[in-house]
C-alpha positions as CSV (number, residue, x, y, z in Angstrom):
1,M,43.9,-117.9,159.0
2,L,44.0,-120.4,161.7
3,V,42.8,-119.7,165.4
4,V,43.9,-122.4,167.9
5,D,42.8,-122.3,171.3
6,D,41.1,-124.9,173.5
7,S,38.4,-122.3,174.9
8,P,35.3,-122.4,172.7
9,T,34.6,-118.8,173.8
10,V,37.9,-117.6,172.9
11,R,37.7,-119.4,169.5
12,K,34.2,-118.0,168.6
13,I,35.1,-114.4,169.8
14,V,38.6,-114.4,167.8
15,A,37.1,-115.8,164.8
16,L,34.1,-113.5,164.5
17,T,36.0,-110.5,164.9
18,L,38.5,-111.4,162.5
19,E,35.5,-112.4,160.3
20,R,34.0,-108.8,160.7
21,S,37.5,-107.4,159.3
22,G,37.0,-109.5,156.1
23,C,39.1,-112.6,157.2
24,R,38.2,-116.1,157.0
25,A,38.9,-117.6,160.1
26,V,39.3,-121.6,160.7
27,V,39.3,-122.8,164.0
28,A,40.9,-125.5,166.1
29,S,40.6,-126.7,169.8
30,N,43.9,-128.4,170.1
31,G,47.3,-128.9,168.5
32,I,46.3,-132.2,167.0
33,E,43.4,-130.6,165.4
34,A,45.5,-127.7,164.2
35,L,48.0,-129.9,162.6
36,A,44.9,-131.5,160.6
37,R,43.6,-128.2,159.5
38,I,46.9,-127.1,158.4
39,E,47.2,-130.2,156.3
40,E,43.9,-129.6,154.6
41,Q,45.2,-126.0,153.9
42,V,48.1,-124.0,154.9
43,P,46.8,-120.6,156.5
44,D,48.4,-117.2,155.9
45,L,48.6,-116.5,159.8
46,I,48.2,-118.8,163.1
47,L,46.8,-117.3,166.2
48,L,48.0,-119.9,168.8
49,D,47.2,-120.4,172.5
50,I,50.0,-121.7,174.7
51,T,48.0,-123.7,177.3
52,M,46.3,-126.4,175.5
53,P,45.7,-130.4,175.9
54,H,47.9,-133.0,174.2
55,I,50.4,-130.4,172.4
56,D,51.1,-127.1,174.0
57,G,51.2,-124.0,171.8
58,Y,55.2,-123.8,172.3
59,K,55.6,-127.4,170.9
60,L,53.1,-126.8,168.1
61,C,54.8,-123.5,167.0
62,G,58.0,-125.7,166.7
63,V,56.6,-128.4,164.8
64,I,55.0,-125.9,162.4
65,K,58.3,-124.0,162.0
66,E,60.1,-127.3,161.4
67,N,58.0,-128.2,158.3
68,K,59.2,-126.9,155.0
69,A,55.5,-126.2,153.9
70,T,54.7,-123.9,156.9
71,R,57.8,-122.7,158.3
72,D,57.1,-119.2,156.9
73,V,53.6,-118.9,157.9
74,P,53.5,-116.2,160.8
75,I,52.7,-117.5,164.1
76,V,51.4,-115.0,166.9
77,I,50.8,-116.7,170.4
78,M,47.8,-115.6,172.2
79,S,48.2,-116.0,175.9
80,G,46.9,-115.2,179.3
81,N,50.3,-115.2,180.6
82,D,51.9,-111.7,180.3
83,G,55.5,-112.8,181.5
84,F,58.8,-111.8,180.0
85,L,59.8,-115.4,180.1
86,D,56.7,-116.3,178.2
87,K,57.2,-113.9,175.4
88,I,61.0,-115.3,175.2
89,R,60.0,-118.9,175.0
90,G,57.5,-118.0,172.3
91,R,60.1,-116.2,170.2
92,L,62.4,-119.2,170.9
93,A,59.8,-121.6,169.6
94,G,59.5,-119.4,166.4
95,A,56.5,-117.2,166.9
96,E,56.7,-113.9,165.4
97,D,54.5,-112.1,167.6
98,Y,52.8,-112.6,171.4
99,I,49.5,-111.0,172.3
100,T,47.9,-111.2,175.7
101,K,44.3,-112.4,176.3
102,P,41.8,-111.1,176.5
103,V,42.6,-109.8,173.1
104,A,41.1,-106.4,172.2
105,P,39.5,-106.2,168.7
106,A,41.9,-103.2,168.1
107,T,45.0,-105.8,168.8
108,L,43.5,-108.4,166.5
109,F,43.1,-105.9,163.5
110,A,46.6,-104.7,164.1
111,V,48.0,-108.2,164.0
112,V,46.1,-108.6,160.7
113,Q,47.4,-105.5,159.3
114,K,51.0,-106.4,160.5
115,Y,51.1,-109.8,158.9
116,L,48.4,-110.1,156.4
117,L,47.9,-106.7,154.7
118,Q,51.5,-105.4,155.1
119,G,53.0,-104.9,151.4
120,H,49.7,-105.5,149.7
121,S,48.2,-102.6,147.6
122,A,44.5,-102.1,147.9
């Protein structure tokens, strides 16, 4: 799983929370670093902030969805913006879901359950 956020605090909290649930989390601080991480290994899920330097989350989402190797990777946008238009713009960029920061651990676990564990037998 790839966590992309320009805030070191958010990256750390989200990654630690996910690792407690048994997930391996790779982090990136911006869109350019995220693309490099994706090039190294295509993640099963991407949690993506919107407001970042260089490439914003909407643009990065579009780039990922345009790439044949990554177009099927689920992307969940994490944002402090909770507006209807923000959510629509995320969907138009190709995101499967949109969660609002601060993200509660239960919300992260639900995202993992929905996009990674769904359809897998224990």
